[in-house]
N, C-alpha and C positions, 0 to 999 in steps of 0.2 A: 504494500500500500504506500509506503514511503517513496519508493521509486516512481510510482504513478504520480504522486503529487509533486515530487522533485522535478519531474519532466516539465511542469508548467510553472512551478514556484519553488526554485531551489533553496529558498530560505526556510521552507518547512522541513524540519528534521525529525519530527515525531508528533505523536498525539498522546494526550493524557485523558484517559477515560475513567470517569468516576460514576459508580452506580450508587445512588442514594435512595434510602427509603423515604417515602412521603408520610404524612400524618396517617394516611390509610395504610395499614400494615401490609396489604396485598399489592399496593402500587409501588412502582419504582420510577425514579427519575434518573435519566442519564445525562451527565454533563461532560461535554467533549471540548477540550482545548487543543488548539494547534500550537505546537512548540516550534518557535522560530529561532534561527541563529541571528544574533544581533550583529549587524554589519559593522566591521571594524573592531570587534572585540571577541573574546572567548565566551561571552555570556549568552544566555538564551532568554527568550521572552515567551510567556504563555498568553495566547489570545483566544478568548472564548469563540467557538465555532460560529455561534450566531452573530458575531461581530465581523465575520469575514464577508467578502464581496458576494454578490448573487452568483457570479460565475464560479467561484470556489465552492459555494454551497451546492450548485448544480453538479459540479464535477464530483463532489463528495457523495451526493445522492446517487449518481450514476455508477459509482465504483462497484458496489455489490453485484448489480445486474451485469456489468461488463465482465467482471471476473467469472461469474457463473456461466455466462454465455461462452466466453473463451475456453473455460475448463471443460465444458460439456459438448462444445461444437454445435450449439443450438442457434436460434435466431433471436436477435434483440430488436424490438420495435421501439422507436423513439419519435414522438411527435415534436416537431420544431426543435431539432437538435441544436440549431444555431442560436436559439433564444438564450440570452444572457451570456453567451460565450464569444470570445474573440474568434475571428475566422481561422487563425492559426491553431487555436485549440481544437476547433472542429476538424480541421485538416489532420492534426495529430491523432485525434480519435479515429478517424477513417483509416489512417495508415496502420493503426493497431490491427484492424481487421484485414487489411490488404497484405500485411507482412507475414510470410509463413513462419517466421521465428516467434512472433507474438501470437500467432493464430494457427498453430499446427493442426488443429482439429477442424479447420475450415468453417468456423462459426460465421454467421451472416449478420449483417446490420441492415435493417430497413428503416429509413428515416425520412421525415418530411422536412423541408426547409424552404425559406423564401430567399435564401442567400445564393445569388447567382455566382458568387465567387467559387463555390464548390463545383461548379460545372466546368471542370477542367479536363481536357483530353489527356493530360498528363497524369491524372488521378483516377478517373473513372472511364470505363468503356462505354460505348453508346448503348449497349444492352443493359447497363447498370443505371441508366438515367431514364426516369419515367416522368411524364407530365400529367397533370390533371387539368382538364379544360372544363370550365363551367359553361354549360350550354343553356339553350332555351328549350323547354320551359325552365324557369328558375328551380334550383334544387337538383337538377340532373347534371351529372358530370361524366366526362369520358376520360379514361386512363389509357395512355399510349406510350410506347417506348421510343426513344430517340432512334434506336436501331431500325425501327419499322417506318420511321418518318420519311416521306418523300416531299420535295418542294413542289411548287406549282408546275415546274417543267418535268416532273416525274423522276428527278434525280435523287438518289439516296444521299444522306448526310455523309460527308467525308470524315475520316478519322482525324484529319489535321485542322478541322474548322475550330474556330473560337466559339465553343458552345455557349459560354456565358454571355458574350457580346451578342451573338445571334439570337439568343433567347430574349434578351432585353430589347432587341430591335423588333421582336414579334415574329421572327422567322419560323419558330416552332409552335406558335400559338401559346395557349395556357397563361396568358398575361391578363391582369385585371382590366376590366373596362372602367375607364376613369371619367365617366360622364359627370360625376359629382363635381369635378373640378371645373367643368364648363361654366358653372354659375359664377365663378370668380373672375372670368375673363372681363377685361376692361376696367377692373377696379384699381 
């Protein structure tokens, strides 16, 4: 666990976990502090986990499911993986699944994101990228793979295309309709 956290916050060198009984004899309360190395000294500082950033808290919450998934070779589903996380943290998370050394049992990650930065042909294959297009009538969506996508000329998407850029340009569809913003024109 320390290696996992040190990968994105090298000042974390440990955790202190305290299980305390509450007034109700059957209930327990767990207090977790992150132990940090104090820069420029040999001292450490204890910071309550609840005082850490939202991103650190999310990475902490994801750790048990990540370890279980990698250890069993199963599938991990995460909605909005990029929420509260820096794009490089998300990239590192993906690389854990793509690297045979950290994922020897071929566990799979299925995640949703609105972060086009992860649409890299250096990171994901076309068959690993899927889009959801909201259609008419409202509430109906279509799911399709980038590997199956053909443009208006009937040409399949090339492996060397800039997937993120082309997505934001609307080439693959699945972008929001921004009619709401039309009301602000001319202000």
